[in-house]
KOLSE-794548 format. One record per residue (C-alpha): residue number from 1; x negated, y negated, z negated. Coordinates in steps of 0.02 Angstrom, whole numbers, plus 32768, in hexadecimal, padded with zeros to 4 digits. Layout:
nr,x,y,z
NUM,X,Y,Z
...
// end
This chain:
nr,x,y,z
1,81AF,7EF1,816A
2,8154,7EBE,81FC
3,81AB,7EBF,82AA
4,8138,7F45,82EE
5,8162,7FB9,825B
6,8215,7F88,827D
7,8208,7FCB,8338
8,81B0,8065,82FA
9,823C,809A,8284
10,82BA,8085,82F4
11,8279,80D3,8391
12,8265,8199,83B1
13,81B5,819E,83FA
14,81F8,824B,843C
15,8262,81F4,84A0
16,81DE,817D,84DC
17,8168,81F9,8517
18,81E1,8270,854A
19,81FA,81E9,85DF
20,8168,820F,861F
21,8127,82AF,85FF
22,819A,8355,85E4
23,818A,8386,852E
24,819F,8435,84E3
25,81C0,8466,8436
26,8136,84A1,83BE
27,8163,84BD,8327
28,818F,8425,82DF
29,8135,83BD,836A
30,8132,83A9,8411
31,80B3,83E7,849D
32,80A0,83BC,8554
33,801E,83A5,85C9
34,7FBA,8305,85B1
35,7FF0,827B,8634
36,7F42,8224,8627
37,7ED5,82AF,8661
38,7ED9,835C,86D8
39,7EF5,83EB,866A
40,7F4B,849D,8687
41,7F6A,84CA,85C0
42,7FCB,844B,855B
43,7F5E,83E4,84E2
44,7FC1,834F,84C9
45,8023,834D,8424
46,80C2,82E8,83EB
47,80D7,82C8,8326
48,8194,828C,8319
49,8172,8287,8245
50,80E3,8213,8261
51,8114,81B3,82F6
52,8069,81E2,8354
53,801D,8240,83E6
54,7F81,8289,83FE
55,7F22,82E0,8481
56,7EB6,8368,844E
57,7E62,838D,8501
58,7DE1,832A,855D
59,7E3E,8284,8533
60,7E2B,8299,8480
61,7EA3,81F1,847D
62,7F47,81D7,8408
63,7FA5,8149,83B8
64,805C,8116,83C3
65,80E4,80E2,8421
66,8097,8043,842C
67,7FE5,8081,846F
68,8044,80FF,84DE
69,80A6,8093,853A
70,800E,8026,8569
71,7FA3,80A2,8597
72,801E,80F1,861A
73,805E,804D,864E
74,7FBB,7FEC,8657
75,8022,7F5C,85F1
76,7FD9,7EF7,8560
77,8024,7EED,84A6
78,8098,7E6E,84C4
79,80EE,7EC0,854C
80,80F3,7F70,84FE
81,813E,7F11,8465
82,81D0,7EB8,84CE
83,81F2,7F61,851E
84,81F4,7FC8,8480
85,8256,7F4B,8425
86,82CF,7F49,84A3
87,82F2,7FE7,84A1
88,82FA,7FFB,83D9
89,8374,7F72,83DC
90,82FF,7EF2,8373
91,830B,7E35,8394
92,8249,7DE5,839F
93,8230,7D4F,833E
94,81D5,7CC5,83A6
95,8133,7C83,835A
96,8148,7BEF,82E2
97,80A5,7B87,8305
98,80F0,7B19,8261
99,8100,7BB6,81EE
100,804B,7BA6,818D
101,8092,7AE3,8160
102,8129,7B2E,8139
103,80E6,7BBC,80BB
104,807F,7B1D,8071
105,810C,7ABB,8047
106,8169,7B40,7FF3
107,80CF,7B67,7F8E
108,80D0,7AA5,7F5F
109,8195,7ABE,7F4A
110,817C,7B48,7EBE
111,80E6,7AFC,7E71
112,815D,7A67,7E4E
113,81E6,7AC9,7E13
114,817D,7B2C,7D9C
115,812D,7A84,7D59
116,81E2,7A35,7D43
117,8226,7AD8,7CE3
118,819E,7AE4,7C78
119,81B4,7A2E,7C4B
120,8276,7A50,7C17
121,822F,7AF7,7BB8
122,81D1,7A7C,7B56
123,8236,79E6,7B42
124,82E5,7A09,7B70
125,8379,79F8,7AEB
126,83CA,7A87,7B3A
127,8341,7AF2,7B4F
128,832E,7AFF,7A91
129,8373,7BA7,7A7C
130,82FA,7BE1,7B00
131,8272,7BA1,7A9C
132,82BB,7C0D,7A02
133,82BF,7C90,7A74
134,8204,7CA6,7AA3
135,81D7,7C72,79E1
136,8238,7D01,79BB
137,81CA,7D6F,7A33
138,8123,7D29,79D7
139,80FB,7CC5,7A7E
140,8075,7C3C,7A46
141,8097,7B8D,7A97
142,7FDE,7BB2,7AE8
143,801E,7C46,7B34
144,80B6,7BF6,7B75
145,805A,7B7B,7BD1
146,7FDE,7BF5,7C17
147,806E,7C58,7C6B
148,80C9,7BAB,7C84
149,816F,7BE8,7C4C
150,81FD,7B7B,7C6A
151,82B8,7B7D,7C50
152,833E,7B4C,7CEB
153,83D1,7AE0,7CA5
154,8481,7B2D,7C96
155,84AE,7ABE,7D2D
156,84F2,7AE6,7DDA
157,8487,7A54,7E20
158,83FF,7A29,7DAB
159,836B,7A71,7E00
160,83A1,7A34,7EB9
161,83B4,7985,7E79
162,82F3,797A,7E28
163,82B0,79C3,7EC9
164,8317,797A,7F46
165,82F0,78CF,7EE9
166,8228,7900,7EF6
167,824D,7908,7FBD
168,8263,79AA,7FE2
169,82ED,79E7,803A
170,8385,7A5D,8008
171,8347,7ACE,809E
172,82A2,7AD1,8049
173,82F8,7B12,7FAF
174,8365,7B82,8006
175,82C4,7BDC,805D
176,826E,7BE0,7FBA
177,82F9,7C35,7F5C
178,831E,7BAE,7EED
179,83CE,7B93,7F3C
180,8459,7BF7,7F6B
181,84BC,7BC0,8007
182,857B,7BC4,7FE7
183,85EE,7C19,8064
184,8660,7B7F,8077
185,85D2,7B05,8089
186,854A,7AC2,8004
187,84CD,7AF7,7F9F
188,84C3,7B35,7ED5
189,8429,7B55,7E6B
190,8402,7C12,7E72
191,83AC,7BF7,7DB6
192,8417,7BBA,7D32
193,840B,7BC4,7C5F
194,8378,7C31,7C61
195,82CC,7C4F,7C29
196,8248,7C3E,7CD9
197,81C2,7CA9,7CF2
198,8160,7C62,7D86
199,811D,7CEA,7DFB
200,8069,7CDF,7E36
201,7FFB,7D2C,7EBD
202,7F60,7D5E,7E9B
203,7F09,7CAE,7EB1
204,7F7C,7C5D,7E43
205,7FF7,7C15,7EB2
206,80BE,7C1A,7E78
207,8115,7C79,7F01
208,81B1,7C9C,7EA7
209,8224,7CB5,7DEC
210,825E,7D2A,7D86
211,82DF,7CF3,7D0E
212,832F,7D2D,7C6E
213,83C8,7D21,7C2F
214,83D9,7CF3,7B74
215,8490,7CFB,7B61
216,84BA,7D9F,7B96
217,84F5,7D74,7C4B
218,84B2,7DED,7CC4
219,8456,7E14,7D1A
220,83DD,7E04,7C91
221,835B,7DFE,7CFC
222,8363,7DAA,7DA3
223,82DE,7D8B,7E25
224,82AD,7D1B,7EBA
225,82FC,7D5E,7F4F
226,8272,7D95,7FD9
227,822A,7D05,802B
228,8194,7CC9,8095
229,812A,7CD3,8009
230,8172,7D52,7F92
231,8194,7E13,7F91
232,81B1,7E5E,7F06
233,8170,7EF6,7F32
234,80E0,7EB2,7F5D
235,80AC,7E4D,7EBC
236,8070,7E73,7E17
237,80A9,7E08,7D92
238,7FFE,7DC6,7D26
239,7F8C,7DEE,7DBC
240,7F34,7D3D,7DC1
241,7F0A,7D4D,7CFD
242,7EF2,7E06,7D08
243,7E81,7E1E,7D8B
244,7DD0,7E0C,7D4C
245,7DF6,7E68,7CAB
246,7E36,7EFF,7D24
247,7D93,7EED,7D7A
248,7D21,7EE5,7CE5
249,7D74,7F75,7C86
250,7D9E,7FE1,7D07
251,7E43,8000,7CDF
252,7EF7,7FA8,7D16
253,7F89,7FC3,7C9E
254,802E,7FBC,7CFC
255,80B8,7F80,7C7C
256,816E,7F60,7CB4
257,81A8,7EB3,7C84
258,8162,7E0B,7C77
259,8173,7DF9,7BA9
260,80FB,7E95,7BA7
261,8085,7E35,7C13
262,8082,7D97,7BBA
263,8075,7DEE,7B08
264,7FDD,7E5D,7B4C
265,7F90,7DCC,7B82
266,7FB6,7D6A,7AE1
267,7F6C,7E0B,7A77
268,7EC2,7E04,7AD7
269,7F0D,7E92,7B4F
270,7ED0,7E33,7BFD
271,7EE0,7EBF,7C6C
272,7F8C,7EDC,7C6E
273,7FFE,7EB4,7D06
274,80C2,7ED8,7D1F
275,8113,7F33,7DB5
276,81A4,7EB7,7DAF
277,8214,7F37,7D57
278,8209,7FB8,7DE7
279,81B4,8047,7DFE
280,8102,8030,7E4A
281,80F4,8021,7F04
282,8078,8037,7F7A
283,805E,7F79,7FAA
284,803A,7F53,7EE4
285,7FC1,7FF0,7EDB
286,7F68,7F9F,7F63
287,7F56,7F05,7F0A
288,7F09,7F56,7E83
289,7E8F,7FC7,7EE7
290,7E21,7F39,7F07
291,7DFF,7F31,7E52
292,7DEE,7FDC,7E06
293,7E24,809E,7E38
294,7E62,80AC,7D7E
295,7F1C,809A,7D5D
296,7F88,80A0,7CC7
297,804C,80A9,7CC2
298,8092,8068,7C23
299,8145,8066,7C3C
300,81DB,808B,7BD1
301,81F4,812A,7B74
302,82AF,8147,7BAC
303,82CC,81B8,7C3D
304,82DE,8122,7CB2
305,8230,80F0,7C8F
306,81F3,819F,7C9E
307,823C,81A9,7D52
308,81F6,8105,7D6F
309,814E,8158,7D2B
310,8159,81D7,7D98
311,8188,8185,7E2F
312,80FB,80FF,7E05
313,806E,8190,7DF5
314,80B4,81D3,7EA4
315,809E,8144,7EFA
316,7FF3,812F,7E9F
317,7FCC,81DB,7EE6
318,7FF6,81B1,7F9C
319,7FB1,8115,7F9F
320,7F02,8134,7F3E
321,7E58,813C,7F83
322,7E23,81DC,7FBA
323,7D80,8240,7FE7
324,7D5F,82D9,8065
325,7D11,8369,802A
326,7CDF,8413,8088
327,7D2F,84A2,8061
328,7D14,855B,80AC
329,7DB6,85AC,80D0
330,7D6B,8652,8120
331,7D29,868A,81C5
332,7C9A,861E,81C4
333,7D07,8581,81C8
334,7CFE,84E9,814A
335,7D9B,8470,8155
336,7D9E,83CF,80F3
337,7E0A,83B6,804F
338,7E53,8315,8017
339,7E1E,82DE,7F5C
340,7E4F,824D,7EFD
341,7DCD,81CE,7ED4
342,7E43,8185,7E53
343,7E7E,818E,7D97
344,7F23,819E,7D80
345,7F7B,8199,7CC5
346,8013,8187,7C72
347,801E,812B,7BC1
348,80A8,817F,7B56
349,8114,80F0,7AF1
350,8149,8117,7A49
351,8202,8120,7A4A
352,8260,807F,7A49
353,81BC,8013,7A59
354,8191,7FAA,7AF4
355,80E0,7F74,7B01
356,8101,7EC0,7AD0
357,813F,7F03,7A26
358,80C0,7F7C,7A0F
359,803F,7F0A,7A36
360,8072,7E78,79C8
361,809F,7F03,7933
362,8006,7F64,794F
363,7F91,7F43,79C3
364,7F0D,7FCC,798C
365,7F98,804F,79B2
366,7FAA,7FFF,7A69
367,7EF2,800D,7A6C
368,7EEE,80DA,7A3C
369,7F79,80E5,7ABC
370,7F05,80A0,7B46
371,7E7A,8107,7B1D
372,7ECE,81A2,7B20
373,7F44,818C,7BB3
374,7F81,8223,7BEB
375,7F38,8257,7CA2
376,7FA6,8271,7D2C
377,7FAE,832E,7D2C
378,7FCC,834A,7C76
379,8061,82D4,7C86
380,809D,8331,7D16
381,809B,83D4,7CB8
382,811D,838C,7C4D
383,817C,8322,7CD2
384,8198,83A7,7D6C
385,81B6,843A,7CFC
386,822F,83F2,7C6E
387,82B8,8422,7CD0
388,8291,84D8,7CEE
389,829C,8576,7C8A
390,81E4,85C9,7C9D
391,8234,8670,7C63
392,8289,866C,7D14
393,8221,86B5,7DA9
394,8267,8633,7E1A
395,8241,85A6,7DA4
396,8192,85E7,7D9B
397,8172,85CF,7E54
398,81BC,8522,7E54
399,8149,84EF,7DC5
400,80A8,8525,7E2A
401,80EE,84E4,7ED4
402,8100,842F,7E69
403,805F,8431,7E07
404,7FE5,8493,7E80
405,7FD4,8402,7EF9
406,7FB8,8379,7E75
407,7F31,83E5,7E37
408,7ED4,83FB,7EC8
409,7EC0,834F,7EEC
410,7E57,833B,7E4D
411,7DA6,830D,7E90
412,7D5B,8378,7DEB
413,7D31,8435,7DFB
414,7D3D,845F,7D3E
415,7DD8,8400,7D26
416,7E26,844F,7DC2
417,7E03,84FB,7D6F
418,7E33,84BB,7CCB
419,7EE9,8489,7D09
420,7EF0,8527,7D6D
421,7EE8,8588,7CCC
422,7F5E,8521,7C78
423,7FE7,8546,7D19
424,7FBB,85DE,7CFE
425,7FEC,85F8,7C47
426,8078,8581,7C60
427,80BC,85F8,7CF0
428,8088,8696,7C82
429,8037,86E4,7D1F
430,7F79,8724,7D2E
431,7F02,86A4,7D76
432,7EEA,8720,7E12
433,7F98,8723,7E3D
434,7FA3,866F,7E36
435,7F17,866A,7EA5
436,7F64,86C3,7F24
437,7FF4,8674,7F10
438,7F94,85C8,7F45
439,7F1E,8616,7FC4
440,7F83,85E5,8056
441,7F65,8526,8011
442,7EA9,852D,8012
443,7E93,8584,80BD
444,7EAE,84D9,8115
445,7E97,8428,80F8
446,7F2F,83ED,809E
447,7F9E,8371,80EB
448,7FB6,82C5,808E
449,8055,82A7,8041
450,8078,8225,80A7
451,8068,8286,8143
452,80D2,8324,80E7
453,815F,82AE,80CE
454,81E1,8283,814B
455,81F5,81D3,812D
456,81E3,8131,819A
457,8150,80D4,81C1
458,8114,8078,812B
459,80C2,7FDD,814C
460,8028,7F9A,80FA
461,7FD2,8036,80D9
462,7F0E,8036,8096
463,7EF4,8087,814A
464,7F35,7FF0,8188
465,7ED3,7F7B,8122
466,7E46,7FCD,8141
467,7E54,7FA5,81FC
468,7E84,7EEF,81C3
469,7DE4,7ECF,816D
470,7D87,7F17,81FC
471,7DC8,7EA1,826D
472,7DBD,7E12,81EE
473,7CF4,7E48,81F5
474,7CE8,7E4C,82B8
475,7D4A,7DA5,82B5
476,7CCF,7D55,823C
477,7C3D,7D9B,828C
478,7C53,7DC8,8342
479,7B97,7DDD,835A
480,7B95,7E87,82F6
481,7C21,7EDB,835F
482,7B85,7F26,83B7
483,7B50,7F94,8316
484,7C0F,7FDF,8325
485,7C03,8014,83C9
486,7C25,80C9,837D
487,7CE0,8073,835D
488,7D64,8069,83D7
489,7E14,803B,83E6
490,7E3B,80F9,83CB
491,7E09,80EC,831E
492,7E89,806C,82E7
493,7F48,80A1,82D7
494,7F98,7FFF,82C9
495,7FC9,7FC7,837C
496,7FBD,7F13,8367
497,7F04,7F34,8314
498,7EDA,7FA3,839D
499,7EFE,7F1F,841E
500,7EA1,7E8E,83C7
501,7E12,7F05,83A9
502,7E0B,7F3D,8468
503,7E23,7E85,8486
504,7D95,7E40,8417
505,7D28,7EC9,845C
506,7D48,7E97,8520
507,7D16,7DDE,84EF
508,7C7D,7E02,848C
509,7BE1,7DA0,84B4
510,7B42,7D52,845C
511,7B9A,7CA6,8455
512,7C4F,7CD0,841D
513,7CC3,7C54,8436
514,7D61,7C68,83B0
515,7DBF,7BEC,8400
516,7DBC,7C29,84C0
517,7DE1,7CE3,8477
518,7E72,7CA5,8425
519,7EB0,7C3A,84BD
520,7EA4,7CBC,853D
521,7EEA,7D44,84BF
522,7F97,7DA6,84D1
523,8021,7D2B,8486
524,806A,7DC0,841C
525,7FB6,7DC5,83C1
526,7FB2,7D16,83A4
527,7FEF,7D0E,82E1
528,7F99,7DA7,82B0
529,7EF0,7D5C,82EE
530,7F09,7CC7,82AE
531,7F3C,7D23,8207
532,7E89,7D6F,8208
533,7E2B,7CDF,824A
534,7E55,7C87,81AD
535,7E30,7D17,814F
536,7D8E,7D32,8198
537,7D74,7C77,816D
538,7D91,7CA5,80AB
539,7D1A,7D39,809D
540,7C8E,7D21,8019
541,7BF7,7CDC,8063
542,7B78,7D5C,8086
543,7AC7,7D76,80D6
544,7AC3,7DAE,8184
545,7A7E,7E6D,814F
546,7B0D,7E66,80CF
547,7B99,7E3F,814F
548,7B4F,7EC0,81D4
549,7B40,7F47,8151
550,7BFC,7F13,8111
551,7C4B,7F22,81BE
552,7BF2,7FC8,81F0
553,7C1F,800E,813D
554,7CC2,7FED,8157
555,7CCF,8022,8221
556,7C8A,80DA,81D0
557,7D0A,80D7,8160
558,7D82,80B8,81CE
559,7D4B,813E,824B
560,7D46,81CA,81C2
561,7E0F,8194,819F
562,7E30,81BB,8251
563,7DD7,8247,8255
564,7E2D,8296,81AB
565,7EE3,825A,81F2
566,7EA0,82C1,8288
567,7E78,836B,8224
568,7F29,8353,81D2
569,7F85,8356,8273
570,7F22,83EA,82A2
571,7F5C,8444,81F8
572,8012,8417,822E
573,7FF7,8461,82CA
574,7FAA,8504,8288
575,8039,8505,81F2
576,80C2,84F7,8272
577,80FA,85A3,82CC
578,80E5,858F,836F
579,8107,863D,83D2
580,80BB,85E2,8470
581,801D,85B7,842C
582,7F92,862C,8479
583,7EE3,8660,8456
584,7EA9,85D5,84BC
585,7F03,8551,8463
586,7ECE,8593,83AE
587,7E18,8594,83F4
588,7E31,84E1,843B
589,7E69,849E,838D
590,7DD7,84FB,8345
591,7D63,84B6,83A9
592,7DAC,83FE,8385
593,7D9A,841E,82C9
594,7CC9,844C,82DE
595,7CD0,83B2,8347
596,7D2C,8349,82C6
597,7CDD,83A7,8235
598,7C28,8387,8278
599,7C49,82C9,828F
600,7C8C,82A9,81E2
601,7BF0,82F5,819F
602,7B9A,8273,820E
603,7C06,81ED,81D0
604,7BFB,821B,8115
605,7B30,8223,812B
606,7B34,8174,818F
607,7B9E,8120,8101
608,7B36,816D,8073
609,7A87,811A,80CB
610,7AD4,8072,80A4
611,7AFF,8014,8009
612,7BAD,8031,8011
613,7C1D,7F8C,7FF8
614,7CCD,7FBF,7FC0
615,7D31,7F59,804B
616,7D60,7EB4,800D
617,7E17,7E9D,8048
618,7E03,7DED,7FE2
619,7DA2,7D5E,7FF4
620,7D78,7CDB,7F89
621,7E0F,7C5F,7FAC
622,7E90,7CC2,8007
623,7EBC,7D76,8027
624,7EC4,7DE1,80CF
// end
């Protein structure tokens, strides 16, 4: 979690804004007279669940606690960060100029460790039982070399002695997760007497290890701890080898374990990755979204595996790409429904079989299971109703409540109609009655699941990635900033990216000097700017017309997201029971809806007029 996200999670935006304006409860939210323009009717809203605020009046501005403080106090981002961090009790880390050099050294250290472990597996007498194990799992020497499988000696200091002898310090080993500090002083090897699986990023660089015991010792699997290079929740095992197949086959198959990936690739099924023994996370899905919009989960057939599948599909629903679709809601109004633009599948594994075993014993059966993977809705029809007695009226209502949101997200009308009929049969109720029960859901655009849930601010959302990509393009081609004059800082939600975009626009010129821009930048923005400048250098080579079209397309998509989010905020307001809301308030909100819908239409028209590039969050030699 970044420092900014930590601060946002620990502060109460209602308390922050309440120091400047008098807030009044309005359902789950708060309203006030806008502090940034004169008005008699409150149009300023604070959404505590989302940690955001928005003026639906003359300003039309909005943001989070950072942007409010910057605007109200006329301070820069660095000052706002210091004030809010102090309020939240979060200590700010100082910028470390040598951080990039340190990360490079850690990568070199981990690569040396992987090579050492692999050598031991192939040659050391103590590794014979590990060689016997992988032979018993039918892993060939070629596959072992491809994945650089290794062995850690059952010794407290073997890895330390080897790597320190190569010139690395014990502190390097600790930072890389290879050594553990003793309470009484000294260090010892983290991995001992285990089969080693190097974990790589999508560029093939070793960032950590997974280690399996072969003696029954607990835990069965031991992973590297969180380090400067390794984040388990943001890593997919095998992605470096699977990315091309995922893109060409337009399908990512997600399994649970290292051996499942290794066995699949050895069997010729190259589009398989593993979630490192956890349910699929949003960060992991973000890696796959760059390659495909089709995801199939093949986890263990036991209860724990099914729960992991449910959680993984839920994450996929929340983080997958979506499309705004106009939906009539009566009284001459049309609002925007949010449809999934992703295909989510579940692969039901045979009892007692994991993917590795099945692929070795019957690869044709694996192919059949993948080709007939169960759509998300079919999986949910079983998984979300198996604890219900559908003879009971209350449980029928629960089934409808659980399944309707999933059905309504489907992009194809015929499929939605099919599953509505299936739900009516399951709940043993006429379709017309079912339609009446869910009609309220269709009167307004759906709020995304992320917005409905009361949970902390989540870092690294797809929205922040798109903002990051737009900024990277702007730093690569500042001469094209004039082409996206329609985009302003209000369209960015991340406070750092918003401040950086504002600074970039303020200094745009025909002859843009990146070094001068960096030198005059708010120091708090420096590390992010450096990272984006490096990402800009790593972008693929494109012609000037292509770069222009790319930055325009990404910026229009960002504007579309912002308008969709504001529509969702208005929906929350309209759904809340606010007894003090007047007809004038309702009229103001409807006018805002009409304006946003008009702009959504114009933006979608602008997008369709271009040859769309899917936002590439990845360059040839590095990631954003």
